[in-house]
N, C-alpha and C positions, 0 to 999 in steps of 0.2 A: 493833342497828344494821343498816341496809340499805345494801349497797354501791351506789356511784354507778352508774347504768346506763351500759353501754358506749356510747361515742359521744356523751355529753352535750355535749361540746365537740368540734368537728371538729378534725383535725390542723392545719388552717389558722387556728385561733382566734388572735385578736390577742394578742400577749404582754403581760404586765404590764411596764410600763416601769421600775419601780423595785423594788428588793429582789431576793430570790433567785428565780431561774427555773430551769427544766429545759430544757436545750438539746436539742431534737429535730432531726430531719433537715429539718423544715420551718420551723424557727425556734424561738425561746425562748417557753416557755409558763409560765403560773402553775403552781406545784406542785400545787394542788388541782384542776387540770384533768386530771391523770394518770388518775384513776379506778382501776380494778382493774389492777394492774401485775405482769407477769411480770418479776421483777427480774434474771434471768440466763437468757438463751437465745440461740439462733443461728438466723438465717434462711439464712445462707451460711457455709460453713466448708470449708477445704481444708488438708490436712496430709499429709506423707509418712508420718506415724504412723497414718493412717487410709486406706490405699489402697483405692480403689474405693467409698468411702463418702462422697464429696464431697457437700456441700450446695451445689449450683450451679445448680439449675433454678429460674428465675424464676417459671414457672407454678406449680410445686409450692410455692414460698414464698408466693405469693399465696393458694393454697388453704389452706395452713396458717394464715395470718393470718385468713382467713375463718372457719375452724373455731374459732380462738381467740376471735374476736369473738362468734361464735354461742354460745360457752360463757360469755360475760359479760365477756371481757377487753377492756381499753381501751388498754393500753400494753405494749410489749415493749422491754426493754433488751437490745440485741444486743452481746454481749461479744467479738465477733470482732475481733481487733486487726490491726495493719498486717501485710501480706504473707501473709495466710491466706485470700484469696479473699473479701473483704468485699462485693464488688459494690456499692460505695457509690453508684454512679450510679443504681442501680435502687431504692434505698431511698425517695427522695421520692415516686416514682410509686406504689410499694407502699403507702406511708402514706396518700396521697390516696385511692387506690382502695379500700382496706380500711376506712378510718375509724379505724385504730389508730395511736396515736402510736408512733414509733420513735426510739430513741436509739442512735446509732452509737458505736463505740469507736475510740480510737487506742491506742497502746501496743504491747507486744511480748510474745510468749509465751516458753516455754522454748526454748533454742537448738535442741533436736532437731526443732522444727517448721520450721526454715529451712535454706537452703543457707549454707555459709560465706561465699560471695560476697555474698549479701544482707546478712548480719550485718556484714561489713566495710564495705559501702557505706553503711549507715545509722549505724554505730556511732560515728562521730566527732562527730556533732551530733544525738544522739538526743533530747535535751530540746527542741531547736529544732524537730525534726520533730513532736513531740507538741504543742507550742504552736501551730504553724502549723495542724495538723489541727483543733485545738480552736477556733481563733480565725478562721482564714481559709477553711478547707475542706479536705476530703480530696482529695489530688491537685491542690490549688490551686483547682479550680473546682467540686468536689463539695460535698456537705453537710458541715456542721461536726460534728465528733465532740462527744459530750456527757459522756464519761468516759474514763478511762485504764485499760487492762487490763495487768496484769503477772502474773508467775507465780513461785512458789517451787518448791523441790524437796522430796523426801521427807525430812521432819524436818530440813531445813536449807536453806541458800542457797549456790549456787555463785557463781563469779565473774561469770558472765553475769547471773544474777538480781540480784546486787548492783549491777551496772552499770546494768541497766534500771531498777531501783527508784530509784537515785540520779537518773536522768534524769526519771523519773516525779515524784519529789518536787520537782525544779526546775520542772517544768511545772505541778505543782499549786500551788506558791507563786506562779507567774505568773498563773494563771487562776482558781484556786479549785475546779477540777474534782475530783470524787471519784476515788479510785483503787480499782479492783476487783482483788482478788488471787486467782488460781487457787492454791489450796492442794493440793499433790499428795496425793491420797487423804485430803484433809482435815487433813493434818499440817503442822506448822511454824508455827502461828499465833504462838506467843511470839517466835520468831526474827524473823518478819516485823514484828511490832509494835515489837520492840526496834530494828530497823533504821529503819523508816519513821518511827515516832513518836519514838523515843529519839534516834537519831543524826541523822536527816534532818529533824526538826522538822515533820513533817506532823501536823496536828491529827487526833486519833484519830477524830473524827466524819467525817473525809474518807476513811476507810479502810473498805472492804467486804471481809470475809473470806469467800471462796467455798468451797463444798463441805464445810462443817463437818458435814453429815449423814453424810459418808463415814467420819468418825472420831468416834463418839458418846461423847466424853470430856466429862462434865459439868464437870470442874474447868477444862479449857481453855475451854469455852464461857463459863463464868462469869467467868473471868479476862479474856477478850477483851471481854465486855460491860461489866465494871466499868471497863476501860480507856477505854471510850467508843466502840469500833469498832462497826460494823454486822456482823451475822452472817447470812450467806446460806446457807439450806438449799435446795439447788437440784438437782432431778433425781430421777426415780423410781429404785427399787432396780435394781441390776444384780447379777450373781452374786457379785461380790466387794465389794459395798457393804452395810453394815448401815444401810439407809436407811429404808424405809417403816415397818417395824414398830417401830423405835426413835424415830421422829420425834415422835409425840405426847408421849412421855415426856420427850424432850430439851427440847421447846418449853414444856411445862408447868413444868419445872424452872426455866427462864429466866423465865417469866412470874411464877411464885411468888416468885422472888427479886427481882422488881421490874424486870426487864429486857425486858419485852414490847415496849418501844419500840426495841429493837435488832434485831429479827428481820425478815429479808426472805425471801421465797419465790420460787423460780424453777423452770424446767423443764429447762434445759441440754440441749437437743436437739443432738447432735453428729454424728449419722450419718444418711444417707438412710433407712436402715431403721427409725430411731426416729421418723420423722415420722408423725403420725396419719393423713395421707393415704396413707401406704404401709403402714398396718396397725400402726404402733407407737403408743406413748402420746402422743408429741408435745406440743405446747403446750397442748391442751385438758385433758390429764391433770392439770395443776396445779389447775384449777378443778373438774373432774369427778371426780378421784380424791383427791388430797391434801386439797383444801378440805373435802370432805364428811367424810373421816375425822378431820381435825383439829378440825372443828366439834363432833363428838361428844365429843371429849376436852376441848376448851378453850372451847367456846362460839362461836357465829357472830360475836359482836361482836369478840372477840379476833382471830380469823382474818381478819376484814375489816380490822382495824387493821394486821395484818401485810402485807396486800395493797394498802393504800391510803395511810394516813397515814405509815407508815414509809418506803416508797420515795419519797414526795413530799419528805420531808426529806433522805433519803440522797443523792439525785441532783440536788438543787437547789444552785445556786451563785450568788454575786454576780459574774457575769461582767464582765470589763472593769476590775476593780479589781486593784491589786497585793495579793498574798497572801504576803508574805514571812514567814519564820519568826518566831515570837513570841519 
């Protein structure tokens, strides 16, 4: 199977008017227009947990997108949520100039990434904030978000995480949007699924579990896939991550068990030093590093499926309809 060429459809392509679409910063598009997709990354990011490593330079963001497109990429899902320097107003022009589809996120990360004042300000109507950003636009006049980002803790969920996930579930029921979950060091997937899908009635196929590469537990991977969630393996190895060298084995096990349709791949560039234009792996690494290694173990057709067909399903929604709990 040959991947769709980058830019086959421009980011301004006319959306399909019926059925499921992907909500990009330039409007809704047909899922099959995504092409090769980086399912979890960041063009902009700011956090007190990463002092001095902010992703805030628009010029460098444009260069990173150009490098990703040159490597064969066509879509980037930007998981940066509310209050973490999304630079939402810059995203439409970046999409137009690069020819890369961009999906923005609403949602909230762990409490450690925010000031107490900000959390108090948004906490009373968090679900309303998420819905407005998904349906009206970020900041009222900005592009609409196309997914919801939330976060768990290390092997568990604190009060903040539960509050944010409850709001995310309410927004998901109202809009149909997918919920992407930061799993701390890849842990806590069973607890997240029990809360979101068990207690809060979010359909499992609307949940994307991030960072599972950081905890290469085949039992947890298979449990999550059997539940119907999407599994994101996102980011190159770091010193404390068992990522690259375990990835072919983990994905082969899922594919052999019949769960190849649950796998997503991403780059998760979170610091300025990690950008390819600054000498790091950056967004192109997903296609120039991971893809080649995985193709040797799993075959090009399966890896292309991970990068195209799976994200096209995972991030598409029937926007504008009521999505109450079943």
